[in-house]
C-alpha positions in Angstrom: 14.2 -12.4 -44.5 12.5 -10.6 -41.8 11.7 -13.9 -40.0 15.3 -14.9 -40.1 16.3 -11.5 -38.7 13.8 -11.9 -35.9 15.2 -15.3 -35.1 18.7 -14.0 -35.1 17.7 -11.1 -32.8 16.1 -13.5 -30.3 19.2 -15.6 -30.3 21.5 -12.6 -29.6 19.5 -11.4 -26.6 21.5 -13.6 -24.0 24.7 -12.3 -25.5 23.5 -8.7 -25.0 22.7 -9.4 -21.3 25.9 -11.3 -20.5 28.8 -9.8 -22.5 27.4 -6.4 -23.3 27.3 -7.2 -27.1 24.2 -6.0 -28.9 22.7 -6.0 -32.4 20.3 -3.6 -34.1 18.6 -3.7 -37.5 19.7 -1.2 -40.1 17.5 0.2 -42.9 18.6 -2.4 -45.4 17.4 -5.2 -43.2 20.9 -6.2 -42.0 22.2 -6.3 -38.5 24.7 -3.9 -37.0 26.6 -5.4 -34.0 28.0 -3.2 -31.2 29.6 -3.6 -27.8 28.2 -1.6 -24.9 30.8 -3.0 -22.5 33.7 -1.4 -24.4 32.0 1.9 -24.4 31.3 1.7 -20.7 34.9 0.7 -20.0 36.3 3.6 -22.1 33.9 6.0 -20.4 35.0 4.8 -17.0 38.7 5.0 -17.9 38.3 8.6 -19.2 36.4 9.7 -16.1 39.0 8.1 -13.9 41.8 9.9 -15.9 40.0 13.2 -15.5 39.7 12.6 -11.7 43.4 11.9 -11.4 44.2 15.0 -13.4 42.0 17.1 -11.1 43.6 15.6 -8.0 47.1 16.3 -9.4 46.1 19.9 -10.2 44.7 20.3 -6.7 47.9 18.9 -5.2 49.9 21.5 -7.0 47.8 24.3 -5.6 48.5 23.0 -2.1 52.3 22.9 -2.5 54.1 24.9 0.2 56.7 27.6 -0.6 60.3 26.5 -0.9 61.5 28.5 2.1 58.8 26.9 4.3 59.7 23.4 3.1 63.4 24.2 4.0 62.3 25.3 7.5 63.4 29.0 7.0 61.2 31.4 8.8 62.3 35.1 8.5 60.1 36.2 11.3 61.6 33.6 13.6 65.1 34.7 12.5 64.4 38.4 13.2 62.8 37.6 16.6 65.8 35.6 17.8 68.2 38.1 16.4 66.4 40.9 18.3 66.5 38.7 21.5 70.3 38.5 21.2 70.6 42.2 20.6 68.9 43.0 23.9 71.4 41.8 26.6 69.0 42.5 29.5 65.8 41.4 27.9 63.8 38.3 28.8 64.2 35.3 26.6 61.1 33.8 25.1 60.9 30.0 25.8 59.5 29.2 22.4 62.3 31.1 20.7 64.9 29.4 22.8 63.5 26.0 21.9 63.6 26.6 18.1 65.9 24.5 16.0 66.5 27.1 13.2 70.0 26.9 11.7 69.6 29.4 8.9 70.5 32.4 11.1 73.6 30.7 12.6 74.9 29.8 9.1 74.5 33.5 8.0 76.4 34.7 11.1 79.2 32.2 10.5 79.5 33.5 6.9 79.5 37.1 8.1 82.2 36.3 10.6 84.3 34.7 7.9 83.9 37.7 5.7 84.9 40.1 8.5 88.1 38.0 9.0 88.7 37.9 5.3 88.6 41.7 5.2 91.5 41.7 7.7 93.4 39.4 5.4 92.7 36.2 7.4 91.3 33.3 5.5 89.9 31.5 8.5 86.7 29.9 7.2 87.9 26.5 8.1 88.8 27.6 11.6 85.4 29.1 12.1 83.5 26.0 11.0 85.9 23.7 12.8 85.7 25.6 16.2 81.9 25.9 15.7 81.3 22.1 15.2 83.7 20.9 17.9 82.5 23.5 20.4 78.8 22.7 19.8 79.4 19.0 20.3 81.4 19.7 23.5 78.8 22.1 25.0 76.0 19.7 24.0 77.6 17.0 26.0 78.2 19.3 29.0 74.5 20.5 28.9 73.2 17.0 28.9 75.4 16.1 31.9 74.2 19.1 33.9 70.5 18.8 33.1 68.1 16.0 33.7 65.8 17.0 30.8 68.6 17.2 28.3 68.9 19.0 25.0 69.4 17.9 21.4 72.4 18.8 19.3 70.4 20.9 16.7 69.0 23.1 19.4 72.5 23.6 20.9 73.9 24.6 17.5 71.0 27.0 17.0 71.5 28.7 20.4 75.2 29.0 20.1 74.9 30.2 16.5 72.5 33.1 17.3 74.6 34.1 20.3 77.6 34.4 17.9 76.3 37.8 16.7 78.4 39.8 19.2 81.5 38.0 17.8 80.5 39.2 14.3 80.4 42.8 15.7 83.8 42.3 17.3 85.3 41.0 14.0 84.1 44.1 12.1 85.2 46.4 15.0 88.7 45.0 14.9 89.1 46.3 11.4 89.1 49.9 12.6 90.0 49.6 16.3 93.2 48.5 18.0 95.1 48.5 21.2 93.5 48.6 24.7 90.2 49.8 23.2 89.9 46.7 21.1 90.6 44.5 24.1 87.9 46.2 26.1 85.4 45.7 23.2 86.5 42.0 23.1 85.8 41.5 26.8 82.4 43.2 26.5 81.4 41.1 23.5 82.4 37.8 25.2 80.4 38.7 28.2 77.5 39.7 26.0 77.5 36.5 24.0 78.0 34.2 27.0 75.2 36.0 28.9 72.6 35.6 26.1 73.7 32.1 25.3 73.3 30.9 28.9 69.9 32.6 29.2 68.7 30.8 26.1 70.1 27.5 27.4 68.2 28.0 30.7 65.0 28.7 28.9 65.5 25.7 26.5 66.4 23.2 29.2 63.7 24.0 31.8 61.3 26.7 32.9 61.6 25.8 36.6 64.0 27.3 39.2 66.0 24.2 39.3 68.0 25.2 36.2 67.8 29.0 36.5 70.2 29.1 39.5 72.8 27.3 37.3 72.8 30.0 34.7 76.3 31.3 35.5 77.6 27.7 35.8 76.3 27.2 32.3 77.8 30.5 31.2 81.4 29.3 31.9 81.8 26.8 29.1 79.8 29.1 26.8 82.2 31.9 27.5 85.2 29.7 26.7 83.5 28.8 23.4 83.1 32.5 22.4 86.6 33.4 23.7 88.0 31.2 20.9 86.2 33.3 18.3 87.3 36.5 20.0 90.9 35.4 19.7 90.4 34.6 16.0 89.0 38.1 15.5 91.7 40.2 17.1 94.9 38.2 16.5 
């Protein structure tokens, strides 16, 4: 029996080298067959599965916050709002070239709420005038400048410079008569001045565009005059 087992073991050696199948002798003299290839394959698959799980867990740790993925930066919003609130301050070029639209959207909502407090449901007018005015001024700016400007940046600049119109809308709740007209004129000049300064900074840093600031301010003033008329009438 042992001689037959030895012969069978010698005949199984090529199978052990080629296919990963092996045989071993148990205590009773029989042969136990096993497959090393399947064990290696299962070990490789388990290790690869653990590697994929570790990569997935590492990717979850590297996920950015939701506000950052949406492009909302509160520091940038506060800096641009502060730049609009200082009519005589210098405009930062990097702030003027930002494409943030979160602040303008908030200002449009505040303007609509101020009009609503006066009994005017003008949300459609606010968004309609905003979109048509932004497209019109975007075309004018590209005709007046060789470098050009994109539509998103135009909407961002005009939206942040809309802040004086929000103040005018809230002031019109308590003010009236000649005082309100004076405040309206002041707010229109304020908004058009800051808007034109931001456009000059966004279009070019050279003196070629800086001397055209008041020429750029004319269509911007007409744009904000529409909101002023919505606020007081």
